[in-house]
All heavy atoms as a GROMACS GRO file, in nm:
protein
  578
    1MET      N    1   7.017  11.124   3.438
    1MET     CA    2   7.123  11.054   3.510
    1MET      C    3   7.108  11.083   3.658
    1MET      O    4   7.083  11.195   3.699
    1MET     CB    5   7.258  11.102   3.460
    1MET     CG    6   7.372  11.028   3.524
    1MET     SD    7   7.529  11.077   3.455
    1MET     CE    8   7.596  11.160   3.595
    2LYS      N    9   7.129  10.981   3.738
    2LYS     CA   10   7.120  11.000   3.883
    2LYS      C   11   7.243  11.077   3.932
    2LYS      O   12   7.345  11.084   3.865
    2LYS     CB   13   7.108  10.867   3.955
    2LYS     CG   14   7.235  10.788   3.961
    2LYS     CD   15   7.218  10.665   4.048
    2LYS     CE   16   7.355  10.616   4.089
    2LYS     NZ   17   7.355  10.530   4.200
    3SER      N   18   7.231  11.133   4.048
    3SER     CA   19   7.341  11.207   4.108
    3SER      C   20   7.454  11.113   4.144
    3SER      O   21   7.433  11.006   4.199
    3SER     CB   22   7.290  11.279   4.233
    3SER     OG   23   7.398  11.340   4.300
    4LEU      N   24   7.576  11.153   4.110
    4LEU     CA   25   7.693  11.073   4.142
    4LEU      C   26   7.767  11.143   4.256
    4LEU      O   27   7.855  11.225   4.234
    4LEU     CB   28   7.784  11.058   4.019
    4LEU     CG   29   7.720  10.987   3.900
    4LEU    CD1   30   7.814  10.986   3.781
    4LEU    CD2   31   7.680  10.846   3.936
    5SER      N   32   7.734  11.106   4.377
    5SER     CA   33   7.789  11.174   4.494
    5SER      C   34   7.933  11.138   4.524
    5SER      O   35   8.001  11.209   4.598
    5SER     CB   36   7.701  11.144   4.617
    5SER     OG   37   7.700  11.005   4.642
    6ARG      N   38   7.984  11.030   4.468
    6ARG     CA   39   8.121  10.988   4.496
    6ARG      C   40   8.222  11.044   4.397
    6ARG      O   41   8.342  11.034   4.418
    6ARG     CB   42   8.130  10.835   4.494
    6ARG     CG   43   8.052  10.769   4.605
    6ARG     CD   44   8.046  10.618   4.584
    6ARG     NE   45   7.968  10.553   4.686
    6ARG     CZ   46   8.020  10.488   4.789
    6ARG    NH1   47   8.150  10.480   4.805
    6ARG    NH2   48   7.942  10.431   4.878
    7ILE      N   49   8.176  11.101   4.287
    7ILE     CA   50   8.264  11.157   4.185
    7ILE      C   51   8.279  11.306   4.211
    7ILE      O   52   8.181  11.379   4.217
    7ILE     CB   53   8.207  11.134   4.043
    7ILE    CG1   54   8.177  10.986   4.018
    7ILE    CG2   55   8.301  11.192   3.937
    7ILE    CD1   56   8.297  10.895   4.025
    8THR      N   57   8.404  11.350   4.226
    8THR     CA   58   8.431  11.491   4.253
    8THR      C   59   8.530  11.544   4.151
    8THR      O   60   8.611  11.468   4.096
    8THR     CB   61   8.488  11.510   4.394
    8THR    OG1   62   8.608  11.433   4.407
    8THR    CG2   63   8.388  11.466   4.501
    9MET      N   64   8.521  11.674   4.126
    9MET     CA   65   8.616  11.741   4.038
    9MET      C   66   8.658  11.871   4.105
    9MET      O   67   8.574  11.957   4.129
    9MET     CB   68   8.554  11.767   3.901
    9MET     CG   69   8.542  11.640   3.819
    9MET     SD   70   8.464  11.666   3.661
    9MET     CE   71   8.295  11.631   3.705
   10ASP      N   72   8.785  11.880   4.138
   10ASP     CA   73   8.840  11.995   4.207
   10ASP      C   74   8.970  12.032   4.135
   10ASP      O   75   9.059  11.947   4.124
   10ASP     CB   76   8.867  11.957   4.353
   10ASP     CG   77   8.928  12.068   4.436
   10ASP    OD1   78   8.975  12.169   4.378
   10ASP    OD2   79   8.929  12.054   4.559
   11PRO      N   80   8.982  12.155   4.088
   11PRO     CA   81   9.104  12.195   4.017
   11PRO      C   82   9.231  12.172   4.099
   11PRO      O   83   9.339  12.154   4.042
   11PRO     CB   84   9.084  12.343   3.989
   11PRO     CG   85   8.938  12.365   3.996
   11PRO     CD   86   8.884  12.263   4.093
   12ALA      N   87   9.220  12.169   4.231
   12ALA     CA   88   9.336  12.150   4.318
   12ALA      C   89   9.373  12.002   4.337
   12ALA      O   90   9.474  11.972   4.398
   12ALA     CB   91   9.311  12.214   4.453
   13VAL      N   92   9.289  11.912   4.287
   13VAL     CA   93   9.314  11.767   4.302
   13VAL      C   94   9.324  11.705   4.164
   13VAL      O   95   9.226  11.705   4.089
   13VAL     CB   96   9.203  11.699   4.385
   13VAL    CG1   97   9.228  11.551   4.398
   13VAL    CG2   98   9.190  11.764   4.522
   14MET      N   99   9.439  11.654   4.130
   14MET     CA  100   9.463  11.585   4.002
   14MET      C  101   9.423  11.671   3.882
   14MET      O  102   9.371  11.622   3.782
   14MET     CB  103   9.390  11.450   3.998
   14MET     CG  104   9.431  11.353   4.107
   14MET     SD  105   9.607  11.309   4.103
   14MET     CE  106   9.612  11.201   3.963
   15GLY      N  107   9.445  11.801   3.895
   15GLY     CA  108   9.418  11.892   3.783
   15GLY      C  109   9.273  11.903   3.744
   15GLY      O  110   9.241  11.939   3.631
   16GLY      N  111   9.182  11.871   3.834
   16GLY     CA  112   9.039  11.881   3.806
   16GLY      C  113   8.979  11.759   3.740
   16GLY      O  114   8.862  11.760   3.702
   17LYS      N  115   9.057  11.652   3.725
   17LYS     CA  116   9.002  11.529   3.667
   17LYS      C  117   8.897  11.471   3.762
   17LYS      O  118   8.899  11.496   3.881
   17LYS     CB  119   9.113  11.425   3.648
   17LYS     CG  120   9.212  11.460   3.540
   17LYS     CD  121   9.314  11.352   3.526
   17LYS     CE  122   9.415  11.385   3.417
   17LYS     NZ  123   9.516  11.279   3.403
   18ALA      N  124   8.808  11.389   3.705
   18ALA     CA  125   8.707  11.322   3.786
   18ALA      C  126   8.776  11.225   3.881
   18ALA      O  127   8.850  11.136   3.838
   18ALA     CB  128   8.608  11.248   3.696
   19CYS      N  129   8.753  11.244   4.010
   19CYS     CA  130   8.818  11.163   4.114
   19CYS      C  131   8.712  11.098   4.202
   19CYS      O  132   8.595  11.134   4.200
   19CYS     CB  133   8.908  11.250   4.202
   19CYS     SG  134   9.053  11.313   4.116
   20ILE      N  135   8.759  11.005   4.282
   20ILE     CA  136   8.671  10.937   4.377
   20ILE      C  137   8.679  11.008   4.511
   20ILE      O  138   8.786  11.016   4.571
   20ILE     CB  139   8.713  10.789   4.394
   20ILE    CG1  140   8.713  10.716   4.259
   20ILE    CG2  141   8.623  10.719   4.495
   20ILE    CD1  142   8.581  10.711   4.188
   21ARG      N  143   8.567  11.060   4.553
   21ARG     CA  144   8.550  11.123   4.686
   21ARG      C  145   8.663  11.218   4.724
   21ARG      O  146   8.709  11.220   4.838
   21ARG     CB  147   8.532  11.016   4.793
   21ARG     CG  148   8.404  10.935   4.775
   21ARG     CD  149   8.380  10.835   4.886
   21ARG     NE  150   8.465  10.720   4.872
   21ARG     CZ  151   8.544  10.673   4.968
   21ARG    NH1  152   8.551  10.733   5.084
   21ARG    NH2  153   8.617  10.565   4.946
   22GLY      N  154   8.711  11.297   4.630
   22GLY     CA  155   8.812  11.396   4.659
   22GLY      C  156   8.953  11.341   4.678
   22GLY      O  157   9.046  11.415   4.706
   23MET      N  158   8.968  11.212   4.662
   23MET     CA  159   9.100  11.149   4.675
   23MET      C  160   9.176  11.162   4.544
   23MET      O  161   9.120  11.197   4.441
   23MET     CB  162   9.085  11.001   4.713
   23MET     CG  163   9.022  10.979   4.850
   23MET     SD  164   9.018  10.804   4.895
   23MET     CE  165   8.877  10.747   4.800
   24ARG      N  166   9.301  11.129   4.546
   24ARG     CA  167   9.385  11.134   4.428
   24ARG      C  168   9.376  11.003   4.349
   24ARG      O  169   9.476  10.948   4.304
   24ARG     CB  170   9.529  11.167   4.468
   24ARG     CG  171   9.540  11.301   4.540
   24ARG     CD  172   9.680  11.336   4.577
   24ARG     NE  173   9.763  11.365   4.461
   24ARG     CZ  174   9.761  11.478   4.390
   24ARG    NH1  175   9.677  11.574   4.422
   24ARG    NH2  176   9.842  11.495   4.288
   25VAL      N  177   9.255  10.954   4.338
   25VAL     CA  178   9.225  10.833   4.261
   25VAL      C  179   9.127  10.875   4.153
   25VAL      O  180   9.014  10.914   4.182
   25VAL     CB  181   9.162  10.723   4.350
   25VAL    CG1  182   9.124  10.602   4.267
   25VAL    CG2  183   9.255  10.686   4.464
   26THR      N  184   9.173  10.871   4.028
   26THR     CA  185   9.086  10.917   3.919
   26THR      C  186   8.997  10.806   3.865
   26THR      O  187   9.028  10.688   3.878
   26THR     CB  188   9.169  10.974   3.803
   26THR    OG1  189   9.247  10.869   3.745
   26THR    CG2  190   9.260  11.088   3.848
   27VAL      N  191   8.888  10.849   3.805
   27VAL     CA  192   8.800  10.754   3.737
   27VAL      C  193   8.881  10.683   3.629
   27VAL      O  194   8.869  10.561   3.612
   27VAL     CB  195   8.678  10.828   3.677
   27VAL    CG1  196   8.601  10.738   3.582
   27VAL    CG2  197   8.588  10.881   3.787
   28GLY      N  198   8.967  10.755   3.559
   28GLY     CA  199   9.050  10.696   3.455
   28GLY      C  200   9.140  10.585   3.508
   28GLY      O  201   9.162  10.484   3.440
   29MET      N  202   9.193  10.604   3.628
   29MET     CA  203   9.279  10.501   3.686
   29MET      C  204   9.199  10.373   3.711
   29MET      O  205   9.244  10.263   3.680
   29MET     CB  206   9.340  10.550   3.818
   29MET     CG  207   9.438  10.450   3.877
   29MET     SD  208   9.476  10.483   4.049
   29MET     CE  209   9.348  10.392   4.130
   30ILE      N  210   9.080  10.389   3.764
   30ILE     CA  211   8.995  10.273   3.791
   30ILE      C  212   8.958  10.203   3.661
   30ILE      O  213   8.966  10.080   3.650
   30ILE     CB  214   8.869  10.313   3.871
   30ILE    CG1  215   8.911  10.353   4.012
   30ILE    CG2  216   8.766  10.201   3.874
   30ILE    CD1  217   8.802  10.411   4.097
   31LEU      N  218   8.921  10.280   3.560
   31LEU     CA  219   8.887  10.220   3.430
   31LEU      C  220   9.008  10.149   3.370
   31LEU      O  221   8.995  10.041   3.312
   31LEU     CB  222   8.836  10.327   3.334
   31LEU     CG  223   8.705  10.393   3.373
   31LEU    CD1  224   8.671  10.502   3.274
   31LEU    CD2  225   8.593  10.292   3.384
   32GLY      N  226   9.125  10.207   3.386
   32GLY     CA  227   9.247  10.144   3.336
   32GLY      C  228   9.274  10.011   3.403
   32GLY      O  229   9.314   9.914   3.336
   33LEU      N  230   9.253  10.005   3.533
   33LEU     CA  231   9.273   9.879   3.605
   33LEU      C  232   9.174   9.773   3.558
   33LEU      O  233   9.212   9.658   3.535
   33LEU     CB  234   9.260   9.901   3.756
   33LEU     CG  235   9.372   9.981   3.821
   33LEU    CD1  236   9.333  10.023   3.962
   33LEU    CD2  237   9.501   9.902   3.822
   34LEU      N  238   9.048   9.812   3.541
   34LEU     CA  239   8.948   9.718   3.494
   34LEU      C  240   8.979   9.673   3.351
   34LEU      O  241   8.968   9.554   3.318
   34LEU     CB  242   8.808   9.780   3.502
   34LEU     CG  243   8.754   9.802   3.644
   34LEU    CD1  244   8.630   9.890   3.641
   34LEU    CD2  245   8.726   9.669   3.712
   35ALA      N  246   9.021   9.766   3.267
   35ALA     CA  247   9.054   9.733   3.128
   35ALA      C  248   9.175   9.641   3.120
   35ALA      O  249   9.186   9.560   3.026
   35ALA     CB  250   9.079   9.861   3.048
   36ALA      N  251   9.264   9.652   3.217
   36ALA     CA  252   9.383   9.566   3.221
   36ALA      C  253   9.352   9.427   3.275
   36ALA      O  254   9.442   9.343   3.285
   36ALA     CB  255   9.491   9.632   3.305
   37GLY      N  256   9.226   9.404   3.311
   37GLY     CA  257   9.185   9.272   3.356
   37GLY      C  258   9.181   9.253   3.506
   37GLY      O  259   9.158   9.142   3.554
   38ARG      N  260   9.204   9.359   3.581
   38ARG     CA  261   9.197   9.347   3.727
   38ARG      C  262   9.050   9.331   3.768
   38ARG      O  263   8.962   9.397   3.715
   38ARG     CB  264   9.253   9.470   3.796
   38ARG     CG  265   9.398   9.499   3.765
   38ARG     CD  266   9.487   9.391   3.825
   38ARG     NE  267   9.626   9.422   3.804
   38ARG     CZ  268   9.702   9.365   3.712
   38ARG    NH1  269   9.652   9.274   3.631
   38ARG    NH2  270   9.829   9.397   3.699
   39SER      N  271   9.025   9.244   3.863
   39SER     CA  272   8.888   9.224   3.912
   39SER      C  273   8.854   9.333   4.014
   39SER      O  274   8.944   9.399   4.068
   39SER     CB  275   8.874   9.087   3.976
   39SER     OG  276   8.943   9.084   4.101
   40ARG      N  277   8.728   9.346   4.039
   40ARG     CA  278   8.684   9.442   4.141
   40ARG      C  279   8.749   9.408   4.275
   40ARG      O  280   8.796   9.497   4.345
   40ARG     CB  281   8.531   9.439   4.153
   40ARG     CG  282   8.460   9.493   4.031
   40ARG     CD  283   8.310   9.467   4.036
   40ARG     NE  284   8.247   9.526   4.151
   40ARG     CZ  285   8.196   9.649   4.154
   40ARG    NH1  286   8.201   9.726   4.048
   40ARG    NH2  287   8.140   9.695   4.262
   41ASP      N  288   8.751   9.281   4.309
   41ASP     CA  289   8.811   9.240   4.437
   41ASP      C  290   8.960   9.274   4.443
   41ASP      O  291   9.009   9.319   4.546
   41ASP     CB  292   8.791   9.090   4.461
   41ASP     CG  293   8.646   9.056   4.495
   41ASP    OD1  294   8.572   9.146   4.542
   41ASP    OD2  295   8.607   8.940   4.474
   42GLU      N  296   9.032   9.254   4.332
   42GLU     CA  297   9.174   9.289   4.330
   42GLU      C  298   9.195   9.438   4.351
   42GLU      O  299   9.286   9.479   4.425
   42GLU     CB  300   9.237   9.248   4.196
   42GLU     CG  301   9.256   9.098   4.179
   42GLU     CD  302   9.305   9.063   4.041
   42GLU    OE1  303   9.257   9.121   3.940
   42GLU    OE2  304   9.392   8.975   4.034
   43ILE      N  305   9.112   9.518   4.288
   43ILE     CA  306   9.123   9.664   4.302
   43ILE      C  307   9.095   9.704   4.446
   43ILE      O  308   9.169   9.783   4.506
   43ILE     CB  309   9.030   9.736   4.204
   43ILE    CG1  310   9.073   9.708   4.059
   43ILE    CG2  311   9.026   9.887   4.232
   43ILE    CD1  312   8.975   9.753   3.955
   44LEU      N  313   8.989   9.648   4.504
   44LEU     CA  314   8.953   9.684   4.642
   44LEU      C  315   9.059   9.638   4.741
   44LEU      O  316   9.081   9.703   4.843
   44LEU     CB  317   8.815   9.628   4.676
   44LEU     CG  318   8.699   9.691   4.596
   44LEU    CD1  319   8.569   9.618   4.626
   44LEU    CD2  320   8.686   9.840   4.624
   45GLN      N  321   9.125   9.527   4.713
   45GLN     CA  322   9.232   9.481   4.801
   45GLN      C  323   9.356   9.570   4.788
   45GLN      O  324   9.423   9.600   4.886
   45GLN     CB  325   9.268   9.336   4.771
   45GLN     CG  326   9.165   9.237   4.821
   45GLN     CD  327   9.199   9.093   4.785
   45GLN    OE1  328   9.296   9.066   4.716
   45GLN    NE2  329   9.115   9.001   4.830
   46ALA      N  330   9.386   9.611   4.666
   46ALA     CA  331   9.505   9.694   4.642
   46ALA      C  332   9.487   9.836   4.694
   46ALA      O  333   9.584   9.901   4.731
   46ALA     CB  334   9.537   9.696   4.493
   47TYR      N  335   9.364   9.883   4.697
   47TYR     CA  336   9.331  10.019   4.741
   47TYR      C  337   9.224  10.009   4.849
   47TYR      O  338   9.106  10.030   4.823
   47TYR     CB  339   9.282  10.104   4.623
   47TYR     CG  340   9.384  10.113   4.512
   47TYR    CD1  341   9.385  10.021   4.407
   47TYR    CD2  342   9.482  10.212   4.513
   47TYR    CE1  343   9.480  10.027   4.306
   47TYR    CE2  344   9.577  10.220   4.413
   47TYR     CZ  345   9.575  10.127   4.310
   47TYR     OH  346   9.670  10.134   4.211
   48PRO      N  347   9.262   9.976   4.972
   48PRO     CA  348   9.164   9.949   5.078
   48PRO      C  349   9.077  10.068   5.116
   48PRO      O  350   8.973  10.050   5.180
   48PRO     CB  351   9.250   9.902   5.195
   48PRO     CG  352   9.387   9.947   5.166
   48PRO     CD  353   9.400   9.957   5.017
   49TYR      N  354   9.116  10.187   5.076
   49TYR     CA  355   9.035  10.306   5.106
   49TYR      C  356   8.922  10.324   5.004
   49TYR      O  357   8.838  10.411   5.021
   49TYR     CB  358   9.123  10.431   5.112
   49TYR     CG  359   9.227  10.439   5.003
   49TYR    CD1  360   9.196  10.490   4.877
   49TYR    CD2  361   9.356  10.392   5.025
   49TYR    CE1  362   9.290  10.496   4.778
   49TYR    CE2  363   9.452  10.397   4.925
   49TYR     CZ  364   9.418  10.450   4.801
   49TYR     OH  365   9.512  10.454   4.702
   50LEU      N  366   8.921  10.242   4.900
   50LEU     CA  367   8.809  10.246   4.805
   50LEU      C  368   8.700  10.151   4.851
   50LEU      O  369   8.726  10.053   4.921
   50LEU     CB  370   8.856  10.205   4.665
   50LEU     CG  371   8.950  10.300   4.593
   50LEU    CD1  372   8.992  10.241   4.459
   50LEU    CD2  373   8.886  10.436   4.574
   51GLU      N  374   8.578  10.182   4.808
   51GLU     CA  375   8.462  10.099   4.840
   51GLU      C  376   8.399  10.050   4.710
   51GLU      O  377   8.418  10.112   4.604
   51GLU     CB  378   8.360  10.182   4.920
   51GLU     CG  379   8.417  10.236   5.050
   51GLU     CD  380   8.326  10.339   5.116
   51GLU    OE1  381   8.219  10.372   5.060
   51GLU    OE2  382   8.364  10.387   5.224
   52ALA      N  383   8.322   9.945   4.717
   52ALA     CA  384   8.257   9.890   4.598
   52ALA      C  385   8.173   9.996   4.528
   52ALA      O  386   8.170  10.003   4.404
   52ALA     CB  387   8.172   9.770   4.636
   53GLY      N  388   8.106  10.081   4.604
   53GLY     CA  389   8.025  10.188   4.546
   53GLY      C  390   8.108  10.286   4.465
   53GLY      O  391   8.058  10.347   4.370
   54ASP      N  392   8.235  10.303   4.502
   54ASP     CA  393   8.324  10.392   4.425
   54ASP      C  394   8.345  10.336   4.284
   54ASP      O  395   8.342  10.411   4.186
   54ASP     CB  396   8.460  10.406   4.495
   54ASP     CG  397   8.451  10.470   4.631
   54ASP    OD1  398   8.360  10.554   4.654
   54ASP    OD2  399   8.536  10.438   4.716
   55LEU      N  400   8.364  10.205   4.275
   55LEU     CA  401   8.384  10.143   4.144
   55LEU      C  402   8.257  10.151   4.061
   55LEU      O  403   8.262  10.179   3.941
   55LEU     CB  404   8.427   9.997   4.161
   55LEU     CG  405   8.553   9.971   4.243
   55LEU    CD1  406   8.588   9.823   4.242
   55LEU    CD2  407   8.670  10.055   4.197
   56ASP      N  408   8.143  10.131   4.125
   56ASP     CA  409   8.014  10.140   4.055
   56ASP      C  410   7.996  10.279   3.996
   56ASP      O  411   7.960  10.294   3.879
   56ASP     CB  412   7.898  10.111   4.150
   56ASP     CG  413   7.897   9.967   4.199
   56ASP    OD1  414   7.958   9.881   4.134
   56ASP    OD2  415   7.835   9.943   4.304
   57GLU      N  416   8.023  10.382   4.076
   57GLU     CA  417   8.004  10.519   4.027
   57GLU      C  418   8.107  10.557   3.923
   57GLU      O  419   8.076  10.634   3.833
   57GLU     CB  420   8.002  10.619   4.143
   57GLU     CG  421   7.870  10.618   4.213
   57GLU     CD  422   7.835  10.748   4.284
   57GLU    OE1  423   7.902  10.851   4.263
   57GLU    OE2  424   7.740  10.746   4.363
   58ALA      N  425   8.227  10.506   3.933
   58ALA     CA  426   8.328  10.534   3.829
   58ALA      C  427   8.278  10.481   3.695
   58ALA      O  428   8.289  10.549   3.592
   58ALA     CB  429   8.461  10.470   3.866
   59LEU      N  430   8.221  10.362   3.695
   59LEU     CA  431   8.167  10.305   3.572
   59LEU      C  432   8.046  10.383   3.522
   59LEU      O  433   8.031  10.407   3.402
   59LEU     CB  434   8.131  10.158   3.592
   59LEU     CG  435   8.250  10.064   3.605
   59LEU    CD1  436   8.205   9.926   3.648
   59LEU    CD2  437   8.329  10.057   3.475
   60GLU      N  438   7.959  10.424   3.613
   60GLU     CA  439   7.842  10.504   3.573
   60GLU      C  440   7.884  10.637   3.513
   60GLU      O  441   7.829  10.681   3.412
   60GLU     CB  442   7.750  10.528   3.693
   60GLU     CG  443   7.672  10.405   3.734
   60GLU     CD  444   7.576  10.436   3.847
   60GLU    OE1  445   7.497  10.533   3.834
   60GLU    OE2  446   7.581  10.365   3.948
   61TYR      N  447   7.984  10.701   3.574
   61TYR     CA  448   8.033  10.828   3.523
   61TYR      C  449   8.093  10.809   3.384
   61TYR      O  450   8.066  10.887   3.292
   61TYR     CB  451   8.137  10.888   3.618
   61TYR     CG  452   8.198  11.015   3.566
   61TYR    CD1  453   8.130  11.136   3.577
   61TYR    CD2  454   8.324  11.015   3.505
   61TYR    CE1  455   8.185  11.253   3.527
   61TYR    CE2  456   8.379  11.131   3.455
   61TYR     CZ  457   8.309  11.250   3.468
   61TYR     OH  458   8.364  11.366   3.417
   62ALA      N  459   8.173  10.706   3.366
   62ALA     CA  460   8.234  10.679   3.237
   62ALA      C  461   8.128  10.652   3.130
   62ALA      O  462   8.138  10.701   3.017
   62ALA     CB  463   8.330  10.561   3.248
   63MET      N  464   8.027  10.576   3.165
   63MET     CA  465   7.919  10.548   3.071
   63MET      C  466   7.850  10.677   3.030
   63MET      O  467   7.824  10.702   2.913
   63MET     CB  468   7.817  10.451   3.135
   63MET     CG  469   7.703  10.409   3.044
   63MET     SD  470   7.557  10.517   3.042
   63MET     CE  471   7.522  10.543   3.213
   64TRP      N  472   7.824  10.765   3.126
   64TRP     CA  473   7.759  10.893   3.097
   64TRP      C  474   7.846  10.977   3.004
   64TRP      O  475   7.798  11.035   2.908
   64TRP     CB  476   7.731  10.966   3.228
   64TRP     CG  477   7.680  11.104   3.208
   64TRP    CD1  478   7.557  11.141   3.162
   64TRP    CD2  479   7.751  11.225   3.234
   64TRP    NE1  480   7.548  11.278   3.157
   64TRP    CE2  481   7.666  11.331   3.201
   64TRP    CE3  482   7.879  11.253   3.282
   64TRP    CZ2  483   7.704  11.465   3.215
   64TRP    CZ3  484   7.917  11.386   3.295
   64TRP    CH2  485   7.830  11.490   3.261
   65ARG      N  486   7.978  10.982   3.031
   65ARG     CA  487   8.068  11.062   2.948
   65ARG      C  488   8.078  11.007   2.806
   65ARG      O  489   8.085  11.083   2.710
   65ARG     CB  490   8.207  11.068   3.011
   65ARG     CG  491   8.213  11.147   3.138
   65ARG     CD  492   8.189  11.295   3.116
   65ARG     NE  493   8.298  11.348   3.035
   65ARG     CZ  494   8.293  11.462   2.967
   65ARG    NH1  495   8.186  11.536   2.969
   65ARG    NH2  496   8.396  11.502   2.895
   66VAL      N  497   8.078  10.876   2.793
   66VAL     CA  498   8.086  10.816   2.660
   66VAL      C  499   7.960  10.845   2.580
   66VAL      O  500   7.965  10.868   2.460
   66VAL     CB  501   8.111  10.664   2.671
   66VAL    CG1  502   8.091  10.595   2.538
   66VAL    CG2  503   8.251  10.638   2.723
   67GLU      N  504   7.848  10.846   2.646
   67GLU     CA  505   7.720  10.869   2.579
   67GLU      C  506   7.692  11.017   2.553
   67GLU      O  507   7.607  11.051   2.473
   67GLU     CB  508   7.604  10.810   2.660
   67GLU     CG  509   7.604  10.658   2.661
   67GLU     CD  510   7.584  10.598   2.523
   67GLU    OE1  511   7.502  10.650   2.444
   67GLU    OE2  512   7.652  10.499   2.493
   68ALA      N  513   7.765  11.106   2.622
   68ALA     CA  514   7.742  11.250   2.603
   68ALA      C  515   7.782  11.289   2.462
   68ALA      O  516   7.879  11.237   2.406
   68ALA     CB  517   7.823  11.329   2.706
   69ARG      N  518   7.709  11.380   2.407
   69ARG     CA  519   7.737  11.426   2.272
   69ARG      C  520   7.756  11.577   2.276
   69ARG      O  521   7.673  11.650   2.329
   69ARG     CB  522   7.620  11.391   2.180
   69ARG     CG  523   7.641  11.433   2.038
   69ARG     CD  524   7.533  11.377   1.947
   69ARG     NE  525   7.401  11.398   2.000
   69ARG     CZ  526   7.300  11.452   1.933
   69ARG    NH1  527   7.317  11.490   1.808
   69ARG    NH2  528   7.183  11.467   1.987
   70GLU      N  529   7.867  11.620   2.221
   70GLU     CA  530   7.893  11.763   2.217
   70GLU      C  531   7.837  11.818   2.088
   70GLU      O  532   7.851  11.759   1.981
   70GLU     CB  533   8.044  11.791   2.224
   70GLU     CG  534   8.102  11.753   2.359
   70GLU     CD  535   8.247  11.790   2.372
   70GLU    OE1  536   8.292  11.882   2.298
   70GLU    OE2  537   8.315  11.728   2.452
   71VAL      N  538   7.771  11.933   2.098
   71VAL     CA  539   7.712  11.997   1.982
   71VAL      C  540   7.781  12.132   1.964
   71VAL      O  541   7.784  12.214   2.057
   71VAL     CB  542   7.560  12.017   2.002
   71VAL    CG1  543   7.500  12.089   1.883
   71VAL    CG2  544   7.492  11.883   2.025
   72ALA      N  545   7.837  12.152   1.848
   72ALA     CA  546   7.906  12.278   1.821
   72ALA      C  547   7.802  12.390   1.807
   72ALA      O  548   7.699  12.373   1.742
   72ALA     CB  549   7.988  12.266   1.693
   73LEU      N  550   7.832  12.502   1.870
   73LEU     CA  551   7.745  12.618   1.859
   73LEU      C  552   7.792  12.703   1.741
   73LEU      O  553   7.911  12.728   1.724
   73LEU     CB  554   7.749  12.702   1.987
   73LEU     CG  555   7.700  12.631   2.112
   73LEU    CD1  556   7.719  12.722   2.233
   73LEU    CD2  557   7.556  12.591   2.099
   74VAL      N  558   7.698  12.744   1.659
   74VAL     CA  559   7.732  12.829   1.546
   74VAL      C  560   7.722  12.973   1.593
   74VAL      O  561   7.619  13.018   1.639
   74VAL     CB  562   7.635  12.803   1.428
   74VAL    CG1  563   7.664  12.896   1.312
   74VAL    CG2  564   7.641  12.657   1.386
   75MET      N  565   7.836  13.041   1.584
   75MET     CA  566   7.841  13.182   1.626
   75MET      C  567   7.822  13.269   1.502
   75MET      O  568   7.887  13.249   1.401
   75MET     CB  569   7.975  13.213   1.693
   75MET     CG  570   8.006  13.121   1.810
   75MET     SD  571   7.894  13.142   1.946
   75MET     CE  572   7.976  13.271   2.033
   76SER      N  573   7.730  13.365   1.511
   76SER     CA  574   7.711  13.453   1.396
   76SER      C  575   7.750  13.594   1.428
   76SER      O  576   7.780  13.633   1.533
   76SER     CB  577   7.568  13.448   1.348
   76SER     OG  578   7.477  13.464   1.453
   0.00000   0.00000   0.00000
């Protein structure tokens, strides 16, 4: 996976959730807006401090998280 420079996680911002560039805008919020049928243009107009690249990386991050597989470690 390529480096996602726009996705940040800081325990002091939104409880450590994946956010856009350290702002209080979570990847989940962006995905929720897209899932609700909002277009990219509508999102960018409603949140003028976001950039198109932010939306691209939010989707890339979500795709990576969905594809990640957790493997339980057997402790002996």
